[in-house]
N, C-alpha and C positions, 0 to 999 in steps of 0.2 A: 380409289377404293383398295382399301387392302385387304387382302384375302378375298372380296364379295363383301360389298355395303350388306350392314345387317339389315333385314327387311322381318327380323321376326316380330310380328304382331299378336298381340293377344287377342283369342278368340273369345272372353268373356267381357261381360261384363263388369264394370267395377263402379261401386257405388257407395255413398256413406255409408260408414256402420260395418263394413267389410264384405264377405262374398256374397255373389248374387245368387250362388247355390246354396251356399250355406243361410241367407235370409231366406230362398225360396224353402228349404227343411222346414226351417224354424218355422214357417207360415204353414203348413201342413201339416205338421206335426199338431200347433194350437187347433187348427179344424179337428185334427183328429180328436183333441181333447175334447174340443166343443159337442161334438156330435157324440161320443160315449158318455157325457156329462148329460147334454138333456136329455139323450135315451134316457138313463137311468132315472133322470127328475121326473120324466113322463110315467114310467114303470113303477114309483114308488107313488105316486097318485093310483094308481090300479087299472094302468094300461096293459096290452099284451107286449112281448117288444117290438113284433111286428107292426101293429099301428104307431108306438113309439118311433121306432126308426123310420117308419114313414112317415109320421108327422114332420121328425127333426130334415129327414132331405128336402121333403115340399119345402117346408122354410127356409131353410139356406138357399137354397136354388131358384125361389122366388118364382117357383111354377103359379102357385097361389089354384090350385084347384079345386082348393076347397079343405073344412077341417077335418078330422078324419072322425073327432069324436068331439062334445060341446067345450069347449073353454070357458066355464062357465064356477070359477072358484077364484078366490085370489091368487092361489097358489100355482095354480096352472097360467093364470093372468102373466103372472111375475116370470114364470116358466121358460115362458111360450115369446115375450120382451126380449129375455136376456137371447134366447138363440136367435133371435131376428137381427139386434144389435151384432151382436158376437161372430152368428154363421154369418150374416151377408156381409161384413165389413171385411171377414177373411177371403171369403170369396172374390171381394171385389180387389183384396190386398193379393191373393193368389192370380189372377186374369189379368191383373196390370204389369206382376212379375213376368208371366209368361209373351206375354205381347210384346212389353223392353225387351228381355231378353232376344226374343225374335227378330225384333225388329234391327238390333244393334247387330246381331250376328252377321244379317246380309247388308247394311251398311259398311260395316268393318270388312266384311267380303269383297266388295264391291272395291273399296276405298283402297285395302292393301293390295288386290288385283291389279288396279288401276295404279299405284304406286309402281309396283314391282315392274310390271312393263313399261313404265318411265324410264325406270332406271336399266330395266333393256337396251330400249330403244335410243341410248346414251352410249351405248359400250360398241366399241371399236376395236379390232384387231385384240378380240381377248379370247378366251378359251373355253371352250364348251366340253362339260365331262358330262357324259351320259350313264348313268349310271352311279348310285349313290351305296354302291356296297362295299365288301372290304378292300378291294383297289380304290374304290371312289373315295372313300373316305380318307384314306392312306394321301391320294392325289391330291384331294383338295389341300389337307391340313397341309402338304409341304408348297402348294403353289400360293396359299393364304400366308405360308412365312414367308415366303419370299418375295410376296408384295404384287402379285400377278393375279390382273382382274379375268374374273372366269365365273360363269354361271353352273348350276348345278340342274340336272335335267333329269327328273324322274319322276316316277306314275306311281310308286306306291307311297302311299300316305303318311306309312309310319315313318319310312325312311327320308321322307322330306321334310317331315316334322324334326327329326333329327339334324338336318342340315341348317334348318331354322332356327333352330338351337343355339347350334355354332355360331351363329353370325353370317352365315354365306350368302349369297345372291342366288336363288332358284326358283325354281319354275315346274308347276305342276305337270305334268305331260308324260305322253309317250314318244322316245325320242324314235321311235321306229315310224312315226307321222311327219313328215314334211312340215305341216300345219306346227307343230310343235319345235321343230327343228327353227323354224322361220322365225317364230316366238322369242327364240334365246338369240338370233341372232347370227344364224349359220353365215349370213351373205356378207358380212363384215368383219366374222370370228376371223384371226390368224390361226388358230389351232382345234381340232376337235378331238378327243380323245372317248373313243364308244369302249367300255369295259363293264360290258355286261357279261355274265357267265354262259351266256347263250351264243353260241359261234355264229347260229341262223340269225340271230336279232343285228350280232355287230355287220356281217358283212350287209344288211338289209340298209343299215343306217350308215355306214360307206358307200353302200350305191347312192342313197339318195343325196346324204350331205357334197358327194363329188359333182353330182348334178346341178344340187342348187349353188355350188362356190367352186369353180375349176381350180380358184387359187389357193385353195386353204389344204394346210396341212396336216393329215389325218392321221393317227397313230390309234392303232384299232387291237383289242386283246384277242389270244387266240387260245383255245382249251386245248385243240388237239393239235399235231401237228400238221395234219393233213389241210387243216383249216388257212395254213400261210400262206400257200399260193391262191385261195380264191381269194382270200382279204387284200389280196396285194392284187388281183385281175378285177377286183371291185373298184379300186382305186386309192387304195392305202398307202400312205408314203411309211410306216413301218409298222411292222407288228411286233407285238410285245407276246411271248407265249411265257408265262410265269412258270412252268415246270421247268423251262430250260433256263430260265432264267437265272433262278436257284444254283442249278446243277453246274451252270460254267461259273458262277462267282464259289462255288464249293471247286472246283478243279484251279480255279486260281487261286486258290489260299491252298490246296494240295501243294498247288506246284511252287509255293514258295518255300527256299529254301530252309528257311528259318523255322518251319514249321513241322516237317519231317512227316509228321501224321496229327490227325483231327485231335484232340484233347479236349474230352465232353468237361464242360464246368469252367475251359477257360475264359480269360475274359473276351478274346477275340471270339471265341465261338459263341458265348451270351449272345455277343452284339449280332453274331451272323445268325445265330440260328432265330432270333428276333426279327431279322428282315425277312424270314423265310416266314415267318408267321402270318409277319404283314401280308405277303402274298400268299396265306392260305395253303402252306406248304409242311411237310415235315424233315426231319431229318432222320434216317433210322439208319445201323451195321445189322445185318443181318450175319447169321453165324450160318454157313453150309455144312452140313453132316450126309454122311455117305446114305442114311434111311429116308432123308428128303425127295421129293418126287424133282426138285431143279439142279439137284445134281447132277452134271454132263449134258446140261441143257446150254446152248450159246447165250452172251447176252441180249441176242434179236430175238429170236425164244422167249426168253424171260420178259421181255418189254413190250411184246407181243402177246403173250399171256396176260400180262397184266392189264391189258385192253386200258393203258393209260394213266394208269393206277400210280407208276412212279417208271423214275429214268433212272440207270445206274451210271454213276458217277467216275467210280472207283474198287476195283477190287486189290484188296489182300490178299496176297497167298499165301500158304501157311508156314514156308521159308525165310518169309518176310520179304520176298519182293513187292513192291506197289506197282499197278500199274492203273496210272490214271487216264483217263477217259480213254475207256477199252474198245477195241474193236468189237463191232456186231458178233464177228464171228466166233471172238474168244470164247471160248467154254469153261464153265464153271464147276471147280473143281470140289470133291468134299475138303471138307478144313478151309476153304476159302471165306474172308469177309468180306461182304459186297457190301459199299454205301451206296444207298440209294436215297435220292430224292420226291418225294411223292407229296398228294392231297388223304392219303389217309392212310394215317399208321397202323389202323387193325387192318388193313388188306393185306400191307405188304407183310406183316408178320403172318397172316393166314396162307399167305404164296409160300413161304418162306420154312414155313413149320408142317406143309401137308405132306405126309408119308406118301413114298412112293408104291407102297401096296394100293392106297386109297386113290389115289391118282389112276393107277393101273385099270382099279377096278371102275371106273370112271363116278366116283364119289366124292371128287374135290370139288371144291366151289369157287374155281375162276370164273 
């Protein structure tokens, strides 16, 4: 099963002549024309609009309450006969299409679910991806390229549909529910990767998976650094902090002798920034001036004030000194260029451009 077997099944009925939805709309349009034409024909004979539309609806729905007015002329006979034939035929077709489509949808859902369940039951030593967000999509893509067997567990229908369209084996369920984990084969799986954007959900999933399969390897995503310890205590074998991963990769590039400094637009930086974007992160270089509120703060003060919005990886002093992986007690001075990785470029700019006067007045938006 390269990258997960394709189980994307169409939930629409295909019939001879084209799309069922298009056919149904065509029949409904036909019925509208019949109703309008028949109503107009009765009004031509001197009937009021109310009597005419009432007679037409009684006829096409075959209620049989009786004639509104006497049908006593050849013209009215022809109009009524045409309304009966065309109207009743159209209603039969509309009803038939609706019943057929609903029945097919139920059967398709049943058969599709059984087929997916059958494929899941055959999986062993596979990977379970909990969540199909930004990181989940990238993870599934890389596993697919690598030929690994995996299943995507997602509760949101729109994301599930996206996974199906990509041909991945997937199951509609909440990963925090043990029943969903069992359906995904957690007891037979080799690895579980919980990459939801919620730290609380990832901790709960880790606890559940570890209790269901003590041997499984669990890789968990964490948003806040403080969550790492909780995930490890819950049973995770490895915790991935996207912000810190991006920061460490930047630091590694900075430390390469041939780089010297970051060059925007270079081939290496283009590739690197693409990796960051896939992780939901942004690379920003902020200039510190004497008027800004951040001047004189320590690295730790800045990161605490940002409340997880960014992580400082390098400080370029005005005199040319480059400080990679700056210590937490290092102070940021006017004229410094601060290289940060964070989730929100707008928030980074807001913090580094806030004026000192506004900060003292308590009007900053940290």
